[in-house]
C-alpha positions in Angstrom: -33.3 -0.8 -15.8 -33.6 2.6 -14.2 -30.5 4.7 -13.6 -29.6 5.4 -10.0 -28.7 8.8 -8.8 -25.1 9.7 -8.1 -24.0 9.5 -4.5 -24.1 12.7 -2.4 -21.0 13.9 -0.6 -22.5 12.9 2.7 -23.1 9.4 1.4 -19.6 9.1 0.1 -18.1 10.4 3.4 -20.2 7.8 5.3 -18.6 4.7 3.8 -16.4 1.9 5.3 -12.7 1.6 4.6 -13.3 -0.5 1.5 -16.2 0.1 -0.8 -17.5 -2.1 -3.7 -16.7 -1.1 -7.2 -20.4 -1.2 -8.0 -22.6 0.5 -6.9 -20.5 2.7 -4.6 -17.5 3.7 -6.7 -19.4 3.8 -9.9 -22.2 6.0 -8.5 -19.7 8.3 -6.8 -18.0 8.9 -10.1 -21.4 9.2 -11.9 -20.8 6.1 -14.1 -23.0 3.4 -15.4 -22.4 -0.1 -14.0 -21.0 -1.5 -17.3 -18.7 1.6 -17.7 -17.4 1.2 -14.2 -16.5 -2.5 -14.7 -15.0 -1.8 -18.2 -12.8 1.0 -16.9 -11.7 -1.3 -14.0 -10.9 -4.1 -16.4 -8.8 -1.7 -18.5 -7.1 -0.4 -15.4 -8.3 3.1 -16.3 -9.9 4.1 -13.0 -7.9 6.8 -11.2 -7.1 4.5 -8.2 -6.3 0.9 -7.5 -9.0 -1.7 -7.7 -8.5 -4.5 -5.2 -9.8 -8.0 -5.9 -11.2 -9.9 -3.0 -12.2 -13.3 -4.5 -14.8 -12.4 -7.1 -15.5 -9.0 -5.6 -13.8 -5.8 -6.6 -13.3 -3.0 -4.1 -11.5 0.3 -3.7 -10.1 2.0 -0.7 -12.4 4.7 0.4 -9.5 7.1 1.1 -8.5 6.8 -2.6 -12.0 7.6 -3.7 -12.1 10.6 -1.3 -8.7 11.8 -2.5 -9.8 11.6 -6.2 -13.0 13.5 -5.5 -11.1 16.2 -3.5 -12.8 15.2 -0.2 -9.6 14.0 1.6 -7.7 16.5 3.7 -4.2 17.3 2.6 -1.5 15.8 4.9 0.6 18.9 4.5 -2.1 21.3 5.8 -2.6 20.3 9.4 -5.8 21.8 10.8 -7.3 22.4 7.3 -11.1 22.5 7.3 -12.9 19.3 6.4 -15.2 19.6 3.4 -18.8 20.2 4.4 -21.3 17.9 2.8 -24.0 19.6 0.9 -27.7 19.2 1.7 -30.3 19.2 -1.0 -33.6 21.1 -0.4 -36.6 21.5 -2.6 -38.0 24.9 -3.1 -41.7 24.3 -2.5 -42.9 27.1 -4.8 -40.9 26.1 -7.8 -40.1 22.4 -7.1 -36.5 23.1 -7.9 -33.7 21.4 -6.0 -31.3 23.7 -4.1 -28.0 22.6 -2.7 -26.5 24.3 0.3 -23.6 23.6 2.6 -24.5 22.1 5.9 
């Protein structure tokens, strides 16, 4: 099985209110599928995991807060984090991240 790339900030910010534990939460945290489910089973993820039948989901706002993407309620008018954009330098083939 090939490993999937971690989610970008833009992909994380573009999620519905509830997101599946795998692949969304696991990939956002940079975890493997088995590790994601193991941490959830041990109640060691940094936010609540909600069971919906056989599915396990997390609130997107909790994921954003943990990743530092949620605005602070105390700082009205604070700037929203800007998602980064990845570009490839054509001469070197190197990936370059820049704010949008």
